[in-house]
Steps between C-alpha positions, in 0.01 A plus 500: 500500500684273259504768229651752742784261589569416136499870409746574781730218387487628141583853617792372710634294209482803270685711757777240536529469121528878463765511774707226331467677165608833656804341669594328173480826305710688757763225493513518120543878518779466758698263278 
């Protein structure tokens, strides 16, 4: 059970990081 929660948290963190990176790249392209 603990491993499932930690895996889900890791997946969510990776998704948020990818989203921030994508937004940053699009903002750089817009400028």
